[in-house]
C-alpha positions, 0 to 999 in steps of 0.5 A, a space after each residue: 499499500 505504502 509504495 502505491 501511495 507514493 507512486 501516486 504522490 510522485 506522479 501528482 507532483 511530477 506530471 507528465 507533460 503534453 506534447 505541447 508542454 515538452 516543446 514548450 519546455 524545449 523552447 524555454 531552455 533555448 531561450 535561456 541559452 539565447 538570452 545568456 548569448 545575447 547578453 554576452 554579445 551586447 557587453 562585448 559590442 559596448 565594452 569598448 565604449 566603457 559601457 555595460 550591456 544593462 547600461 546600454 538597455 537601459 539608455 535605449 529604454 529612455 531614447 524616446 522619451 524619459 521614463 520613471 525607474 519603475 516604468 523602465 524595470 516593468 518594461 525590461 522585467 528587472 527590479 527596480 533596485 537593479 535599474 536604480 543602481 544602473 541608473 545611478 551609475 549612468 547619472 554619475 558618468 554623465 550619461 542620464 539625468 533625472 528631471 522632475 515628473 509632473 505626475 508624481 513628485 517622488 518618481 522622478 524621470 530618467 532621460 538621456 544627457 547630450 553625451 548620452 545620446 552621443 554614445 547611444 548612437 555609437 552603441 546602436 551603430 555597433 549593434 546594427 552592424 552585428 545584428 545585420 550580419 546575424 539576420 542575413 544567416 536566418 530566414 526572414 519569415 521565420 523570424 517573423 514567426 518567431 517574433 509572433 511566437 515570442 509576443 504570444 508567449 510574452 502576453 500569457 506570461 504576463 497575464 499569468 503573473 498578474 497578482 490576484 488575491 486568494 483568501 487574503 493571500 497574494 498569488 499570481 495566476 500561475 499559482 491559481 492554476 494549480 491550486 484547484 
């Protein structure tokens, strides 16, 4: 009897993946690898400019319009504390500045300085050369499909990560799925 119970318990806690679940798990593993390779390449691209990949990402996020640190963090999937550390370093280096925010007195807006804009143009030029070479080795129709699939996956994951309240406890949609 004990064996049957422990087998049932093990299968309940380690359910079999569907065919689609297996393919998605494999995709996640590839995404992890691609993410690491992209971060590494990004750091290599901007190292000669005395920038880190994280600094470059944050500067790019405020290229069009200034944003609060919380907005940058949400859009990039980072923590506010992590963004704050990078922003403070960029301020020290004269690449970004904080401006008052008419919508919120305490959440100042991060914007590029003229020196930051110039450096960002140099970084973007280096990235354009690299990404064009990379894209030339891939099928453009497959890139469109990959972009569409990744956008859909991102939307589903964002929806699942919206906080909900269950009996006063904060959970995400993903937590709610398995709690039935």
